[in-house]
N, C-alpha and C positions, 0 to 999 in steps of 0.2 A: 872481962868487962872494960878494963882500962884500955885494952887494945882496940876494942870496938869504938870507944869514945874518940880515941886518937884518929882512927880512920874516918869517922863521921866528920870530925873537925877539918881534916885535910880536904875531903870532898867539898865541904862547904866553902872553904877558902878558894879552891880552884874554880868552883861555880861562880862565886862572887867576883873573882878576878876576871873571868870570862865576860860576865855581865858588864863589869866596869869598862872593859875594853870595847864592847859593842856600843855602849853609850857614847863613847868618845870618838868613834871613827866611822860615820856613814861615808861611804865611798862612791865616787862617780865611776861606773864601770863601762860607760860608752858615751860618745858624743858625735852625732852625725847631722849633716844637712843633706837631706835626700840620701844618696848612697855614698856621700863623701864624708870620710872620717875627719873630724877636726883635730888638729895637732896642737896640744897645749904648749909645745916648746918652740913652735915656729908659725909663720903666717901661712894659712891654708889658702891656696890660689884656685882660681877657676871654679868657684862655687856657683851653683845654679841660682838664679834669681827668684825662682818660683817654687822652692821646696821648703817644708817645715824643718825646724830644728828638733832633734830627738835626743833627750838626755836620759840615760839609764843609771839607776842608783842601787846600792846594795840593800837599802831599806825602804819601806814605804815612806813617801814624802808627805810632810804636813802641808796640807793645802793652804793653811793660814799663813805659812811662812814664805810663800812663793812671791807675792807681790813686792815685798821689801827686799828680797834677795836677788831677783833676776833683773838685769838691765841689758838693753841692746841699743847701741848708738852708732851713728855715722858722723865722724868729725865732731864729736861731743854733742851731737844733736840726737835726742832720744828717738827711737823708732817704735812706733806703736805695734803692739802684738797682743795676742790672746794665748792662754795656756789651757792645757787639758792634761789630766792624769789618767794613765792607762795601766794595764797589767798589774793590778793590785796596788796601784799608786806608786809602783817602782819606776814607771816611765813617765817622764814629763815632756809633753810636746809644746813647742812654741811656734805659733803660726802668725806670720806677719800680716798686717793689714795692707793688702795690695801686694806688690812684688818689690823686691829690692832693686836698686839701680845697678846698671851694668858698670863694670870697670870701677868699682867703688870699694873702699876699705871699711870694714865694720869691726866693732868690738863687742863681744859677748862676755859679760861678767856675772859670775855666780858667787855671791858673798857668803860668809859664814853665818848669815842670818837664816839660811836655809836649814831646816831641821827635819828629822824623821818624825813619824807619828808617835814614836815612843820616847821622843825627846833627844834622840841621838843627834849630835851636832855634825856639821859639815865644815871642813877646813877651808873651802872656797876653791874656785877655779876661774881661769881667765883664758879666753880664746880670741884670736884675731884672724880674720879671713877677708879675702878679696873676691868679689864676684867676677863672673866671666866677663871678658872683654866683649862688648856688644858689636854688632855689625854696623859698619858705616854704609849707608844706603843712599843712592842717588834718588832724591824725591822728585826732582824736576830738572829737565834740560830744555832750554829754549834756544833753538837755532833760528836766527832771524830770517824771515822772507823765504823760507824753503817750503817745498811741498813734497808729497810722497806719491808713488805710483800705487796701483791697486794691490801690489804685493809688498808694499812697505819700503821700497827703495827710496832713499832720500835724494832729491834732485833740486835743481834751481837754487842752490846755495850761493849767496853772494860771494864774489871773489874777495871782498873785504870781510873775511871770516870772523865771526864772533859767536860764541856760545856761552850762555849763562847756566851755571851748574849749581843746584841747591842740594844740600845734604841734610840728613836727619841729625847729625852731630857736627860740632865744630871740627874743622879739618886741621891736621898737623901740617903747617905750611912747608916744613922742611922735607916732607915726603912727596909733595905735589909735583915738583919739577921733574923728578925722576920717574914718576908714575904716568905723567901725561905726555903723549907723543902724537904728532901729526905727520903722516907719511904720504908721499905722492911726489909727482914731478916737481922738482925745485921747491919743495915745501919750506917756507921761511920759518924762522924761530917764533916761539910763542911768548906772549906776555900776559900778566895776570893782574886782576884788580879785585881786592877782597871787600866783603861787606857782610852785614848780618852776623856779627860776632864770629866771623870766619866759617859760617855755615854756607855762604854763597861766594862763588868766585866766578868772575867773568874772564873767559879765555879768548884771546884774539891773536891774530898774526901781526907781525911787525911789517909785513908787506903783502900786497894782494896775491892771491892764488892765481893759477892759470885758468882760463875759461874752458868750460865744457870738458872737465878733467875729473878723474876719479881720485879721491883721497880717502885715507882711513884715519879716524880719530880714535885714540885708544887711551883708556885709563886702566893701568895694571893693578894687580893686587898689592902692589907696594904702597899704595895710598893708605893712610891711617888717619883716624881721628885723634884728637889731642889726648885722649885717654887710652890710646892704643886700639881703638875699634878697627876692625879689619874690613877691608873693601874687597868684594868678590871679583872686581874687574869687569870691564865692558869694552866693546869695540863696535864702532859703527862706520860703515862705508858711505860716502856721499859723493854727489856729483855737482860740480859748480855750474853756475848759469852760463848760458851762451852769450857771447859778445854780439849784441844786436847791431853793432856798427857795420855797414856794408863794406865788404872786403874789396870790392871792385867798383868802379864808377857806375852810377845808375844809368840804365838804358830803358828805352820804351820796351814794352813786351814784345813787339814785333822785331825790334832790333836784337833783343836778347835771343829770341828763337832763331834768328838768322845766325847769330854768333855761335850758338850751340851747334847748329847744323854744320857750319863751316869748319869749326875746330874739330868736331867729330869726324867730318869728312876726311881730314888729314890722315886718319888712321888707314883709310883705304887708298889714299892717293900717295902721300909721302912715305908711308911705312909699308906699302905693298911689296911683295917679293920682287926683286929687280928682274929676275929671269922670267917668271911666269906671269907677273902682274896680279897674281891672286893674293888674297888676304892671309896674312899669318894668323894662326890659331889664336895667339895672344902676343903681347909685346915682348915676350921672352922666348918665342918659339923657334927662332933661327930659320931653318929651311922648311919647317913644318907649316904647310898651308892647309886651310880648311875648306872643304867643298861647300857646305851650307853657308858659312859665314862669307865666303866669296860670292855666293849667289846674292846675298844682301849687298855686297860691295859693288857688283855690276849695276844694281839698281841705284846705288848711291851716286854713281857717276852721272846718271840722268839728272839728279837733283843738283849735282855740281855744275852741270851745263846750264840748267834753267836758272840757277841762282847766281851764275857768273863767277863761280869759284875756279872753273877751268873753261877752256874753250871747247867747242864741239869737236874740233880737229884733235885736240889732246885726248878727249874721251874716245874718239874713233880709233886712235892709235892704241890706246890701252885695251879697248875691247878686242881689237884684232889680235893683240898679243895673247890675251886670255883665251880667246876661242881657239886659236891655233895650238896653244899649249894643252887645252882640254882635249882636243881631237887626238893628240899624240899620247896623252897620259893613259895610265892603266884604267881599264874599264872591264866590267864583269857583267856580261849580257846587257851592255849599254849603261850600267850604273857605275858611277865613280865611287871610290872608297871614301870613308870619312875624312881621312888625312892623306895628303900627297906630299912627296918631296918637291919643293918648289923649283928645284933645279932640274931634276931628272924626270919628274912625272910618275915616279914609281910609288907604290903604296907604302905608307908608313902605318903599321898596324895600330888601330885604336886600342885593341887588347889582343891577347894571343889568338883567339879564334875570329876576331873581327878584323880580318886582313883581306877582305874582298869587297863586294858591292854593298853600298849603304843606300837603300832606296829613299829614305827620308832626306838625307843630305842631298841626294841627287835631285829630289823634287824641289828643294829650296834653290838649287842652282838653276834648274829649268824654269822655275817661276821667274827668276831674275832675267834669264836669257830671253824668255818670251816677252817680258816687259820691254827689254832693250829692242827686240825685233819690232815691236809696235812703235817704238820711238823713232826708228830709222826710216829714211826716205827711200822708197823703191825707185824713185826717179834718178837718184844719185848713184852712179855706177859703183863707186867705192862702198857706199852704204849698202847697196843691193848685194854686193859680193858678201858682205858681212851677214846680211840677212840669210843668204843661202847657206852659209857655214853654220849659223845658229840652227837653221831648219834641219840640217843633216845631224847635228848633235841631238836635237829633240826627237827626231824620228828614229834614231838608233837605240833609244832606251826601250828595253823589252819588259814593259810593265807587266804584261800578262804572265811572263815566265816566272815572275816573283810571286805567283800564286801557289808555287810549290806543287807542280803537277796538277793544277786545276782545282785546288781546294778553294773554298769560298772566302778567302781572306788573303791579303797581301802580306808578305813577310819582309821584315826590315833588312835582313842580312843574307848574303850568300858568300861562301868562301871556296876558292878552288881547292883548298887543302882540307877544309872541315865541312864542306857542303852546307847543310842547313842546321848544323849543330848549335848555332846561336839560338835558334828556335824561338824567335820573338815575333809573333804575329802583330801586325799594326792594327790595333783595335782602339776605338774611341772611348772616352773623349780625351784628347791631348792636343799636341801641336801639329798633328799629321793629317788634318783634313785635306790639305793641298795635295797630298800624295794620291788620294782617291780621285780628286777632281782631275788632275793631270793624267792619271792612268785611264780614266774614262774618256778624256779628250784626245788621247793619242791617235793619230791617223794611221799608225802602223801596228801597234801592239795594244789595243784597248782592252779594258775589262768590261764585264757586264754589270748591270745595276745590282744583280743579286750578290755580287762580291762586296759591293758597298753596303748593302743592307745587312747581310749576314756577318760580314767581316768587321767593317768599321762600326756600324751602328748596332751590331749584336742583336739584330731583330728587335730593336727598340729599347734594349737594356741600357743604351747610352744615355737615356733620359734621366733627369733628376727630378725637377718640379718642386723641390722644397724651397722654403724661404730662409734667408740668412740676413739679419740686420734689415728686415723689411724689403729685401730684394729677392724676387723669385728667380731661381736659377734653372733654366730649361734643361741644361745638359751637364754631365760630368759628375765628379766626385764631390764630397763634402767641401763647401766653401769655394769650389771651383779649381783648386790646385794652384800651382805657380802661374804667374801672369803671362809668361811667354806663350801659354796656350792661346791667348787672345791676340798674339802679335804675329808669330812666324808665318802662319798660313794666310794671314790677312794683310801682308805687306803689299800684295798685288790683288788678291781676291777681295773684292769690295763687299763688306758686310752690311752696307747701309740698307739695302733692300733685298738681302739674300735670305732665303728661307727654303726649307724642304719639309718633308712630312714630320720631321723630328723637332725642328726649332726655327725660330727667327734668329739669325746670327748677330744682328745688331743688338737685340735684346740680350742674347747670351753674353756677348763681350762687354756690353755696358754693365750688366748686372755683376759679372765677374769682377770688373774693375772697381765698382762701387763697394762690393763686399770686401775686397782686399783693403780698400781704404778705410772702411768702417771698422774692420777688425783691428787695424793698426791704431785707430783712434781709441777703441775700447782698451787695447793693450792688456789682455788678460794675464799675460806672463810678467807684466811690470818692467819691461825693458825701458832703458833710459832714452828719452828723446822722441819716442813715438808720439805723433800728434796728427792733426789734420794737414799739417805741412810736411811732416816726415813720415812717409809711408811708401810702400811698394815692396812686396815679397815675390821674388822669382828666383830662378836658378842663377847662381853666380858663385864667385869665390867667397870664402868666409874666413874667419879666424881659425877655423878647424878644417880647412880644405874646401873643395867644391861641394855644393849641396843645392838641391832643388827646394828653395825656401818657399813656404806657403803658410796659411793659417794653421795647417795641421803639421807643419814642420818649421816652426818659428824658432830661430836661434838668435834673434835680436839683430839680424843682418838686414839692412836696408840697401836695396840695389837701385840706383838711379834709373836704369833702363825700364824698370817696372812702371813707375809713375809717368816717366817721360814718353814712353812708347804707347801709353794709354791716352795721350792727348785727344784723339778723336772721340773717345768714349767719356772722358771726365775732364773736359778742358779747364774748368775752374780749379779743380783739385790738383790737376797736373801742373797748372801754372803756379799755384801756391808752392808746390813741391820744388819746381824749378827755381823760383826766387830764393827759397830757403837754401837749396844746395849751392847755388851760385853766390849769392850775396852774403849769407850768414856763415856757411861753412868755408867758403873761399877755397884756398889752395889745399885744404884738407881733402877736398873731393874733386877739384878742378885742376887739370894739367894739360900737357902738350896736345893730347888727342881728345880733349873734352873731359867728360866726367870719368873718374876712375871707377872701377867695376863695382865696388860695394864698400860699406862701412858698418861698424858696430860701436855705437857710442858707449854702451854698457861695458864692453871689453876694451875700450880705448884703442880700437883697431880701425885703421883706414887703409884700404888697398892702395897699392901703387901699380896695379895691373890694369890692362885693357884686354877685353875679349871681343873678337870680331862679331860673334853672334849676339853680343849685348850692345855693341856700338851701332851696328847696322840698323836695327829697328828704331833707334832714337832718331836718326836722320829721316828715315822713310815714313815713320808714323807721324812725325811732326809735319812733314810735307803733306801727307794725306789729310791731316787736320787743317792745314792752311789752304790747300788747293785741290786735294783729291787727285793729284797728278799720277801717282803710281797706280792707284785704283782704276783711273780712267784708261790708262794705257793697257794694263793687263786685261781689263774687261772688254777692250776693243777686239781682242783676238777671237776670230770666228771659231777656231778650234776649241778654245777654252769655253766659249758659249755652247758649242756642241757637247762638250763633256758635261757641263752643268745640265743641259737638256736631257742627256742620257740618264743622269742620276735623279731627275725629277725636281731640280731646283727651279725656283722662280727668282728673278733678279732684276 
């Protein structure tokens, strides 16, 4: 009995001791903000600003004790919150009214006033934490007097550069100078002016930028707010305004046209190959002369005589040299190759298999020679001798042989080594209408009309008929293709009253030119500089090599010959382009032999090259615009008229 009483007493003492311990030690078993555990011994960093605080206890919490026991403050300023008990009152959630502030230190205090529902006391807890550093964001950027293209490229930025930057938080000034950079040709240092409690900074250059030049303005991720807010970084490329000051003395429009013709003429006169008198392919070609470009060149000599750039005797001597050289040069069934060696007259292959006759290049040469023949005087013995030599060259071209055994189409190439392997039929619509006109006009090797209809016109498939920019295009592919289609065949062939069953060729060429200009004005790809003054897409050099530029192959390259050789079709638009190229771009585009081949303002690329096939049409089509001289001479030729009659043209 006594043993039983002792045991009962012992158990009672243990039980009472355990209850006493429970009453004295309600414990905090976990403290979190969202998924982040709060550290009672250190400052918890990078806490989310929009999460509730969750406190877990070993005993159910007395709801009545919460209000006096829990406090949350920021810099001794109380933060409003609400509370809720969950999980049998063992979990207390604290939900802030709104969200916490970024990059801010907070203090959470749980005093010993907190008790359990059974009266168990809590010894207290104290937590300090800092919220995530917020993002520094650019809320506004004002770049004065600029505009943007359809694709968002920034252009027309004043050379006195200034941009106002506004941020959503005050900026740490010490991080700005390292973070902000301006790069580009001779970019000057930057300077800064602060306002709006350092949330706004005006950035400007200490000296003007260069005109019509690309620069890049960058703010790196090294920029921070005063509380460490991070900036994601930004980079913008922009283009400065053009210098509107005329780069050369102002001339009347007529004087300017003459100056352009005269200086461009020098390419064919001063820079001609000394042995052959023919035009070099380009100003870097050495002995390589071009058949087609030289055909344009022999016509340019007529303009030179009529405009007083050279005398008639000088022109006669040059024509005689050229004609004699052509008579002795390589020919392939009467057709010259694309390129010749200007000293020897031997073929220089245009490509591996293109080492024989080129009928299109030959047609451009014959067009030029027949125009010269019309210009010459039969009554003058010296000139009559030259006429006879030109006639021999003309009559020896075997146009019909290039139908490749009588097929109903002319072929572009034939090689003594590769025969017809180039396999390029001359089909419309492109620059080659003159080939069929001359082939039909030949007094010795003519083609029939069905070769023209089936080969060139593809039995009517040459026709287009669609409208682009409110211009109906009679022939060709979408948007008309590169503008040289409207030039090369029409240096001598007069389109003003020319028509056949497929088109009126004045309407064709005028629509093609207007479409090209309207496309550049619309500028769907957002290239820099395109406007009603800066237009003209055609084949030329570019920043990535040679390319046939057009609305469907637009690389941002403007080629002066495109607009200038369109003078007969778009006189006002072409004059606007000429004034811009000459006065505003100045020596960026104007050099020893007239306008350089091409330029791309977007790429800050300006050619230093000249190409014969681009220079020639400038002289000739400006002259046709002014006087119709080349058109009148070529169309006087009775054999040419016979060819047009054979093909069913009216003119």
